[in-house]
C-alpha positions as protocol buffer text, in pm:
chain_id: "A"
residue {
  index: 1
  type: MET
  ca { x: 0 y: 0 z: 0 }
}
residue {
  index: 2
  type: ASP
  ca { x: 143 y: 337 z: -94 }
}
residue {
  index: 3
  type: LEU
  ca { x: 185 y: 623 z: 150 }
}
residue {
  index: 4
  type: HIS
  ca { x: -91 y: 837 z: 2 }
}
residue {
  index: 5
  type: ALA
  ca { x: -342 y: 553 z: 44 }
}
residue {
  index: 6
  type: ARG
  ca { x: -233 y: 513 z: 407 }
}
residue {
  index: 7
  type: LEU
  ca { x: -278 y: 884 z: 468 }
}
residue {
  index: 8
  type: GLU
  ca { x: -629 y: 860 z: 320 }
}
residue {
  index: 9
  type: ASP
  ca { x: -703 y: 566 z: 555 }
}
residue {
  index: 10
  type: LEU
  ca { x: -608 y: 781 z: 854 }
}
residue {
  index: 11
  type: LYS
  ca { x: -811 y: 1076 z: 729 }
}
residue {
  index: 12
  type: ALA
  ca { x: -1114 y: 843 z: 715 }
}
residue {
  index: 13
  type: VAL
  ca { x: -1050 y: 737 z: 1076 }
}
residue {
  index: 14
  type: ALA
  ca { x: -1026 y: 1103 z: 1178 }
}
residue {
  index: 15
  type: ARG
  ca { x: -1362 y: 1177 z: 1012 }
}
residue {
  index: 16
  type: LYS
  ca { x: -1523 y: 898 z: 1216 }
}
residue {
  index: 17
  type: LEU
  ca { x: -1395 y: 1076 z: 1527 }
}
residue {
  index: 18
  type: SER
  ca { x: -1521 y: 1417 z: 1404 }
}
residue {
  index: 19
  type: LEU
  ca { x: -1159 y: 1525 z: 1396 }
}
residue {
  index: 20
  type: GLU
  ca { x: -1076 y: 1779 z: 1129 }
}
residue {
  index: 21
  type: ILE
  ca { x: -750 y: 1749 z: 937 }
}
residue {
  index: 22
  type: GLU
  ca { x: -600 y: 2072 z: 809 }
}
residue {
  index: 23
  type: PHE
  ca { x: -300 y: 2079 z: 577 }
}
residue {
  index: 24
  type: SER
  ca { x: -122 y: 2415 z: 600 }
}
residue {
  index: 25
  type: ASP
  ca { x: 210 y: 2570 z: 521 }
}
residue {
  index: 26
  type: LEU
  ca { x: 359 y: 2605 z: 869 }
}
residue {
  index: 27
  type: SER
  ca { x: 690 y: 2752 z: 758 }
}
residue {
  index: 28
  type: ASP
  ca { x: 709 y: 3098 z: 912 }
}
residue {
  index: 29
  type: PRO
  ca { x: 1044 y: 3254 z: 997 }
}
residue {
  index: 30
  type: GLU
  ca { x: 890 y: 3464 z: 1276 }
}
residue {
  index: 31
  type: VAL
  ca { x: 682 y: 3200 z: 1455 }
}
residue {
  index: 32
  type: SER
  ca { x: 763 y: 2838 z: 1534 }
}
residue {
  index: 33
  type: ILE
  ca { x: 458 y: 2622 z: 1460 }
}
residue {
  index: 34
  type: LYS
  ca { x: 456 y: 2243 z: 1463 }
}
residue {
  index: 35
  type: SER
  ca { x: 209 y: 1990 z: 1330 }
}
residue {
  index: 36
  type: GLY
  ca { x: -22 y: 1831 z: 1583 }
}
residue {
  index: 37
  type: TYR
  ca { x: -354 y: 1822 z: 1767 }
}
residue {
  index: 38
  type: CYS
  ca { x: -536 y: 2132 z: 1886 }
}
residue {
  index: 39
  type: LYS
  ca { x: -879 y: 2253 z: 1982 }
}
residue {
  index: 40
  type: PHE
  ca { x: -1003 y: 2579 z: 1836 }
}
residue {
  index: 41
  type: LYS
  ca { x: -1348 y: 2716 z: 1916 }
}
residue {
  index: 42
  type: ASP
  ca { x: -1471 y: 2371 z: 2022 }
}
residue {
  index: 43
  type: ARG
  ca { x: -1333 y: 2213 z: 1703 }
}
residue {
  index: 44
  type: ALA
  ca { x: -1092 y: 1923 z: 1747 }
}
residue {
  index: 45
  type: MET
  ca { x: -836 y: 1922 z: 1472 }
}
residue {
  index: 46
  type: VAL
  ca { x: -495 y: 1809 z: 1362 }
}
residue {
  index: 47
  type: ILE
  ca { x: -291 y: 2060 z: 1170 }
}
residue {
  index: 48
  type: LEU
  ca { x: -31 y: 1902 z: 941 }
}
residue {
  index: 49
  type: ASP
  ca { x: 247 y: 2089 z: 768 }
}
residue {
  index: 50
  type: LYS
  ca { x: 186 y: 2029 z: 399 }
}
residue {
  index: 51
  type: ASN
  ca { x: 561 y: 2062 z: 338 }
}
residue {
  index: 52
  type: LEU
  ca { x: 643 y: 1752 z: 545 }
}
residue {
  index: 53
  type: PRO
  ca { x: 705 y: 1419 z: 372 }
}
residue {
  index: 54
  type: THR
  ca { x: 394 y: 1199 z: 361 }
}
residue {
  index: 55
  type: GLU
  ca { x: 555 y: 941 z: 594 }
}
residue {
  index: 56
  type: GLU
  ca { x: 606 y: 1209 z: 859 }
}
residue {
  index: 57
  type: GLN
  ca { x: 246 y: 1331 z: 818 }
}
residue {
  index: 58
  type: ILE
  ca { x: 133 y: 971 z: 873 }
}
residue {
  index: 59
  type: ASP
  ca { x: 346 y: 941 z: 1188 }
}
residue {
  index: 60
  type: ILE
  ca { x: 204 y: 1265 z: 1329 }
}
residue {
  index: 61
  type: LEU
  ca { x: -153 y: 1168 z: 1250 }
}
residue {
  index: 62
  type: LEU
  ca { x: -107 y: 825 z: 1408 }
}
residue {
  index: 63
  type: ARG
  ca { x: 39 y: 986 z: 1721 }
}
residue {
  index: 64
  type: GLU
  ca { x: -255 y: 1224 z: 1748 }
}
residue {
  index: 65
  type: LEU
  ca { x: -519 y: 958 z: 1677 }
}
residue {
  index: 66
  type: LYS
  ca { x: -383 y: 758 z: 1968 }
}
residue {
  index: 67
  type: ARG
  ca { x: -525 y: 1028 z: 2199 }
}
residue {
  index: 68
  type: PHE
  ca { x: -874 y: 896 z: 2125 }
}
residue {
  index: 69
  type: ASP
  ca { x: -1059 y: 580 z: 2218 }
}
residue {
  index: 70
  type: LEU
  ca { x: -1028 y: 374 z: 1899 }
}
residue {
  index: 71
  type: GLU
  ca { x: -1171 y: 52 z: 2040 }
}
residue {
  index: 72
  type: ASN
  ca { x: -1493 y: 72 z: 1836 }
}
residue {
  index: 73
  type: ILE
  ca { x: -1343 y: 240 z: 1530 }
}
residue {
  index: 74
  type: TYR
  ca { x: -1236 y: 36 z: 1230 }
}
residue {
  index: 75
  type: LEU
  ca { x: -864 y: 73 z: 1166 }
}
residue {
  index: 76
  type: PRO
  ca { x: -676 y: -95 z: 884 }
}
residue {
  index: 77
  type: SER
  ca { x: -445 y: -364 z: 1021 }
}
residue {
  index: 78
  type: TRP
  ca { x: -130 y: -169 z: 927 }
}
residue {
  index: 79
  type: ALA
  ca { x: -254 y: 133 z: 1128 }
}
residue {
  index: 80
  type: ARG
  ca { x: -357 y: -68 z: 1435 }
}
residue {
  index: 81
  type: GLU
  ca { x: -18 y: -240 z: 1436 }
}
residue {
  index: 82
  type: ARG
  ca { x: 167 y: 91 z: 1416 }
}
residue {
  index: 83
  type: LEU
  ca { x: -50 y: 242 z: 1690 }
}
residue {
  index: 84
  type: GLU
  ca { x: 15 y: -51 z: 1923 }
}
residue {
  index: 85
  type: ASN
  ca { x: 389 y: 7 z: 1885 }
}
residue {
  index: 86
  type: GLN
  ca { x: 378 y: 378 z: 1977 }
}
residue {
  index: 87
  type: ASN
  ca { x: 400 y: 534 z: 2320 }
}
residue {
  index: 88
  type: PRO
  ca { x: 53 y: 662 z: 2412 }
}
residue {
  index: 89
  type: PRO
  ca { x: -31 y: 1027 z: 2469 }
}
residue {
  index: 90
  type: ALA
  ca { x: -314 y: 1114 z: 2708 }
}
residue {
  index: 91
  type: ILE
  ca { x: -655 y: 991 z: 2591 }
}
residue {
  index: 92
  type: GLU
  ca { x: -909 y: 1259 z: 2487 }
}
residue {
  index: 93
  type: THR
  ca { x: -1266 y: 1220 z: 2597 }
}
């Protein structure tokens, strides 16, 4: 499975969680901004730097999805395996 298909898989999981995915250019010489999870006006979202390699975007999205209870959410086997091998962040409720 290619990387773009894997990224699409994770975007589908995020939609099931009502988690918005925003791809933005985060390169700003005046402000340091990193990709990751945030809440803005009661909207849960993950902002991903569109300039990052797809593999790194996948890693960030997997890390942020692990915050949520994924027990009853379908995950492709490759994603569940990768999630099980990551250190968990705090779970969002």
